C-alpha positions in Angstrom: 56.3 139.8 249.2 54.4 141.6 246.4 53.7 140.7 242.8 57.3 141.5 242.0 58.0 137.7 241.8 55.5 137.3 238.9 57.0 140.2 237.0 60.5 138.9 237.6 59.5 135.4 236.4 58.1 136.9 233.2 61.2 139.1 232.6 63.9 136.8 233.8 64.8 135.2 230.5 65.3 138.6 228.9 67.2 140.0 231.9 69.4 136.9 232.2 70.1 137.1 228.5 71.4 140.6 229.0 74.5 139.3 230.8 75.9 137.1 233.4 79.6 137.9 233.7 82.4 135.3 233.8 84.0 133.3 236.5 85.5 136.4 238.2 82.1 137.6 239.1 80.6 137.4 242.6 77.2 137.6 244.1 75.9 141.1 244.9 73.5 141.9 247.7 72.2 145.3 246.7 71.7 147.0 243.4 73.7 150.0 244.6 76.9 147.9 244.3 76.6 148.1 240.5 77.6 151.5 239.2 76.3 150.9 235.6 72.7 150.2 236.8 70.8 153.3 237.9 67.1 154.2 238.1 67.2 156.5 235.1 64.1 156.9 232.8 65.8 155.0 230.0 66.9 152.0 232.2 63.7 150.0 231.9 65.2 146.9 233.5 66.2 148.6 236.8 63.2 147.5 238.8 63.5 143.9 237.7 67.2 143.8 238.3 66.7 145.3 241.8 64.2 142.6 242.6 66.5 139.8 241.3 69.4 141.2 243.4 67.7 142.2 246.6 64.7 139.9 246.9 66.1 136.7 245.3 69.9 137.1 245.4 70.5 135.5 242.0 72.4 138.2 240.1 76.2 138.4 239.8 78.4 141.4 239.0 82.0 142.2 238.4 83.0 143.5 241.9 86.4 144.6 240.5 84.8 147.2 238.3 81.4 147.3 240.2 79.6 146.8 236.9 76.8 144.5 235.7 77.5 144.9 232.0 74.0 144.3 230.9 74.8 144.8 227.2 77.5 142.1 227.1 76.8 138.9 225.2 76.6 135.6 227.1 76.9 131.9 226.3 74.0 129.4 226.7 76.0 127.8 229.5 76.1 131.2 231.4 72.4 131.7 230.8 71.6 128.2 232.2 73.8 128.8 235.3 72.1 132.1 236.0 68.6 130.8 235.5 69.4 127.8 237.7 70.5 130.2 240.5 67.2 132.1 240.4 65.2 128.9 240.4 67.1 127.6 243.3 66.4 130.8 245.2 62.7 130.7 244.4 62.5 127.0 245.5 64.2 127.9 248.7 61.7 130.8 249.3 58.7 128.5 248.6 60.1 125.8 251.0 60.8 128.4 253.7 57.4 130.0 253.4 58.9 133.0 251.8 56.0 133.6 249.5 53.3 135.5 251.4 49.6 134.9 250.7 49.4 138.1 248.7 52.0 136.8 246.2 50.3 133.4 245.9 46.9 135.1 245.4 48.4 137.2 242.6 49.8 134.2 240.8 46.4 132.4 241.1 44.5 135.5 239.9 46.7 135.8 236.9 46.2 132.1 236.0 42.4 132.5 236.3 42.4 135.8 234.4 44.3 134.4 231.4 42.7 131.0 231.5 40.7 131.7 228.3 43.7 133.0 226.4 45.8 130.0 227.6 43.1 127.6 226.4 42.9 129.3 223.0 46.7 129.1 222.7 46.7 125.5 223.6 43.9 124.8 221.0 45.9 126.6 218.3 49.0 124.6 219.1 47.1 121.3 219.0 45.6 122.3 215.6 49.0 123.3 214.3 50.5 120.0 215.4 47.7 118.1 213.7 48.2 120.0 210.4 51.9 119.5 210.6 51.4 115.7 211.1 49.1 115.7 208.0 51.6 117.6 205.9 54.3 115.1 206.9 52.1 112.2 206.0 51.0 113.8 202.7 53.9 115.8 201.5 52.9 115.6 197.8 49.7 116.0 195.8 49.1 114.9 192.2 50.5 117.6 190.0 50.8 118.1 186.2 53.3 120.5 184.8 53.4 121.8 181.3 56.8 122.2 179.6 57.3 123.3 176.0 60.2 123.5 173.5 60.2 124.9 170.0 63.3 124.5 167.7 63.7 126.2 164.4 66.7 125.6 162.0 67.8 127.9 159.2 70.2 126.0 156.9 72.4 127.4 154.1 74.6 125.1 152.0 78.0 126.5 150.9 79.1 126.0 147.3 77.7 123.8 144.6 78.0 120.1 145.2 76.2 117.1 143.8 75.8 114.2 146.2 75.0 110.8 144.6 72.9 108.6 146.8 73.0 105.0 145.8 75.8 105.0 143.2 76.1 103.1 139.9 73.3 103.5 137.4 70.7 103.5 140.1 72.0 106.5 142.1 70.1 109.7 142.6 71.9 113.0 142.1 71.0 115.5 144.8 72.0 119.2 144.1 73.0 121.0 147.3 73.0 124.5 145.9 69.4 125.0 146.7 67.8 127.9 148.5 67.8 128.3 152.2 66.1 125.5 154.0 63.9 125.9 157.2 62.8 123.2 159.6 60.9 123.4 162.8 59.7 121.2 165.6 57.4 122.0 168.6 56.8 119.9 171.7 54.5 120.1 174.6 55.3 117.8 177.6 52.6 117.1 180.2 54.5 115.7 183.2 52.4 114.3 186.0 53.6 113.0 189.3 51.6 111.1 191.8 54.1 110.5 194.6 56.8 113.1 193.9 59.3 110.3 192.9 57.6 109.3 189.7 56.6 110.8 186.3 54.0 110.1 183.7 54.9 111.9 180.5 52.6 112.5 177.6 54.2 114.5 174.8 52.5 116.2 171.9 54.7 117.0 168.9 54.4 118.6 165.6 57.4 118.7 163.2 58.2 119.7 159.6 61.6 118.4 158.5 61.8 118.1 154.7 65.5 118.9 154.7 67.2 115.6 153.8 70.7 116.6 152.8 72.2 116.0 156.2 70.2 112.8 156.9 72.9 110.6 155.4 75.0 111.5 158.5 72.3 111.7 161.2 70.5 114.8 160.1 69.8 117.8 162.3 69.4 117.4 166.0 66.1 118.5 167.5 64.2 117.8 164.3 61.8 115.1 163.2 60.0 113.9 160.1 56.5 115.1 159.7 54.1 117.6 158.1 53.2 119.6 161.2 50.7 116.9 162.2 50.2 116.7 165.9 51.0 113.3 167.4 51.6 111.7 170.7 55.4 111.4 170.5 56.1 110.2 174.1 54.0 108.1 176.4 55.9 106.6 179.4 55.8 106.2 183.1 59.0 106.2 185.3 59.2 105.6 189.0 61.7 105.0 191.7 61.9 102.0 194.1 63.9 102.9 197.2 66.8 105.3 196.9 68.8 103.4 194.3 66.5 101.9 191.7 64.4 103.6 188.9 62.3 101.9 186.2 60.6 103.1 183.1 57.7 101.5 181.0 56.9 103.1 177.7 54.3 102.8 175.0 56.3 104.5 172.3 59.3 106.7 171.3 61.8 105.3 173.6 65.1 104.6 171.8 68.2 102.9 173.0 70.0 106.0 174.4 66.8 107.0 176.3 67.6 104.2 178.8 70.9 105.6 180.0 71.4 108.3 182.6 74.1 109.9 180.5 75.6 109.6 177.0 78.8 111.0 178.6 79.9 113.3 175.7 78.9 117.0 176.3 78.1 117.5 172.6 74.8 115.7 173.0 72.3 118.4 173.3 74.2 121.6 172.5 75.3 120.4 169.0 73.2 121.3 166.0 73.9 118.1 164.0 72.5 114.9 165.3 76.0 113.4 165.1 76.7 115.2 168.4 74.7 112.4 170.0 76.9 109.3 169.8 75.5 107.5 166.8 76.6 104.2 168.2 73.4 104.1 170.1 71.2 104.1 167.0 73.2 102.0 164.6 71.0 99.1 163.3 68.9 99.4 166.5 65.2 99.0 166.2 62.7 99.9 168.9 60.8 103.1 169.5 57.6 101.3 170.5 57.0 99.3 173.7 59.9 99.7 176.0 60.9 98.7 179.6 64.1 99.5 181.4 65.7 100.3 184.7 68.7 102.0 186.4 70.5 101.0 189.5 72.8 103.3 191.4 75.8 101.6 193.0 77.1 104.1 195.5 77.4 107.8 194.6 79.1 107.5 191.2 78.3 104.2 189.5 75.1 103.5 187.6 74.0 100.4 185.7 71.4 100.9 183.0 69.5 98.3 181.0 66.6 98.3 178.6 64.6 96.6 175.9 62.7 98.3 173.2 60.5 96.9 170.4 59.1 98.7 167.4 56.2 96.5 166.4 55.1 95.4 169.9 52.1 97.8 169.8 51.0 97.2 166.2 48.8 94.2 166.8 50.2 92.5 163.7 49.3 88.9 162.9 52.9 88.2 162.0 54.0 85.6 164.5 57.4 87.3 164.6 55.9 90.5 165.9 54.9 91.3 169.4 56.8 92.4 172.4 59.4 89.6 172.4 59.4 88.8 168.7 59.2 92.3 167.1 60.9 92.6 163.7 62.7 95.7 165.0 64.0 95.7 168.5 67.1 96.5 170.6 68.7 95.7 173.9 71.2 97.7 175.9 73.2 97.5 179.1 75.6 100.2 180.1 77.8 100.8 183.1 78.6 104.5 183.8 80.9 106.3 186.2 79.5 109.8 186.7 81.5 112.3 188.9 81.5 115.9 189.7 85.2 116.1 188.9 87.6 115.2 186.1 86.3 111.9 184.6 82.9 110.6 183.3 83.1 107.3 181.5 80.9 104.4 180.4 81.1 101.1 178.6 78.0 99.8 176.7 76.8 96.7 174.9 73.9 96.8 172.5 72.1 94.2 170.4 69.5 95.2 167.8 67.9 94.9 164.5 66.2 97.7 162.5 64.7 95.7 159.6 63.0 92.5 158.5 66.2 90.6 157.6 66.3 89.4 161.2 70.1 90.0 161.2 71.1 91.4 164.6 74.0 93.8 165.2 76.1 93.6 168.3 77.8 96.9 169.4 80.5 97.2 171.9 81.3 100.8 172.9 83.3 103.0 175.3 82.6 106.7 176.1 84.8 109.2 177.9 84.7 112.8 179.0 87.5 114.7 180.7 86.4 118.0 182.3 89.1 120.5 183.2 86.9 123.0 185.1 85.1 124.4 182.0 87.3 122.9 179.3 86.5 119.4 178.2 87.8 116.7 175.9 85.5 113.9 175.0 85.0 111.0 172.6 83.6 107.6 171.9 84.7 104.4 170.2 82.5 101.5 169.0 82.8 98.2 167.3 79.7 97.0 165.3 79.4 93.3 164.4 76.3 92.2 162.4 77.5 88.8 161.3 78.2 89.7 157.7 80.2 92.9 158.0 82.0 94.6 160.8 82.4 98.4 161.3 84.4 100.7 163.5 83.2 104.1 164.4 84.5 106.9 166.7 84.1 110.5 167.5 86.4 113.0 169.3 86.3 116.7 170.2 86.7 119.4 172.7 84.8 122.5 174.0 84.4 125.2 176.6 81.6 126.1 178.9 81.1 129.8 179.8 83.8 130.7 177.3 82.7 134.1 176.2 79.9 134.7 178.7 78.1 132.9 181.4 75.9 130.1 180.1 77.5 129.8 176.6 78.6 126.5 175.2 81.3 126.1 172.6 82.3 122.8 171.0 84.0 121.2 168.0 84.1 117.5 167.1 84.7 115.1 164.3 82.7 111.9 164.0 83.5 108.9 161.8 80.0 107.5 161.8 78.8 103.9 161.6 78.4 102.8 158.0 74.7 102.1 157.4 75.2 101.1 153.8 78.5 99.2 154.0 80.1 101.6 151.6 79.2 105.1 152.4 81.8 105.7 155.0 80.1 108.8 156.4 81.8 111.4 158.5 80.9 114.8 160.0 82.6 117.8 161.5 80.9 120.5 163.4 81.7 123.7 165.3 78.9 125.3 167.3 78.4 128.1 169.8 75.3 128.2 172.1 74.3 131.7 173.1 71.7 132.0 175.8 69.7 135.2 175.2 67.7 134.7 178.4 66.4 131.8 180.5 63.9 131.0 177.7 65.7 131.6 174.4 69.0 130.1 173.1 70.5 130.8 169.7 73.1 128.4 168.3 75.0 129.2 165.1 77.1 126.3 163.7 79.2 125.3 160.8 78.8 121.6 159.7 80.7 119.6 157.2 79.4 116.2 155.9 81.3 113.8 153.8 80.5 110.3 152.4 81.5 108.0 149.7 78.7 107.0 147.2 78.5 104.5 144.5 80.1 101.1 144.2 83.6 99.7 143.8 83.0 99.6 140.0 81.5 103.1 139.9 82.7 105.1 142.9 81.2 108.4 143.8 81.8 111.0 146.4 79.8 113.8 148.1 80.7 116.4 150.6 79.2 119.7 151.7 79.6 122.6 154.1 76.5 124.0 155.8 75.8 127.0 157.9 73.1 126.5 160.4 71.3 128.8 162.9 69.1 127.0 165.5 66.8 129.0 167.7 65.4 127.2 170.7 62.6 128.5 172.9 61.8 126.7 176.1 59.4 127.2 179.0 
């Protein structure tokens, strides 16, 4: 024997992978039996194949065609069978004394010659295993991400209309044929995660919204009161417990609809008017200060949300009615939602709240539904508001398309009969909008908005309505 055995052992996985034929094959005794294996300069595997055939007898060929078919693909089972045949042959040679001292000396010399390299390789593998174990144990490090959003609205009233706010002899006439109005809001969100499953958010915000004409019906979405003063608008911490529970604790700015995983209707967000967000969530609901809530996933599609928010809980007032549990303005909500990837998204909700010092709570019972027909949707809400003295019914309905004109576009139209904050205004709103994504950072949304409300009293009724053209530009990063 020579050092052929060592070379064959090194090369055997490659050679075996080049092809063991099927069950019609038979053992060959000499390399000459295979007509497609010849000692040509480009046949680099000839020597190894010759040794496997003639020295160890563990190569099969197709005796019908006298070919080895070295380029044929093989299965893992065929490879295992061929490798096992060669190992059996080697074990037989060792047991029979078929390995001469020269071959054994060659194997020992190679082991000694590459001892340093093998030790280095073993050390690197051990280090890699240790690093892998550390990464598995510490898959996340504390990280803070900065996200920003800037919204700008250009608003143009159509026609000349006077809206009387208040009615009677005490009403205030507001002319809507003013010049163009411009509002803006900028937000910077600092989101920090400590475990990868939690979020600490601190939001800085500056806003300038002096345009009040739409405020009787919810105002403009993505706008806030202010004089461009920077304030901490959001300060909360949310975290998960297990796979199905998530909780949130907030110091400010968490309203009723912030507790729910979805407001169901697709108008919430893309719409320019704030009425695109179901106004049932905010009707006579206090809060916006201290808040605590949670969500529980029941299976893949059902979610239960609950939350409590108080407005004066953080004020430190001496009023015994104030505080976390006795705040003058507070709200409660519980909502059950069915969220799917298919046709139907739906929810039912109960809310109880008070947004003033009269201590008169309003109970709201609501249902929300969205039907998605693969890009075309129909959605709406209904709600019953009971505050003890007066009851009110509100609803909204509309339809829209996603990717209607081009990918990423959002088109929608809806009509909303809004909750009556003043027991006589009977406000309503209609909007048509088209969201146009310019790129991944910039979206332009033109819209036409119509607002209508009754003003005045039964003795001195009034009326006001107005069309508006709005262009909202949103920059996000």
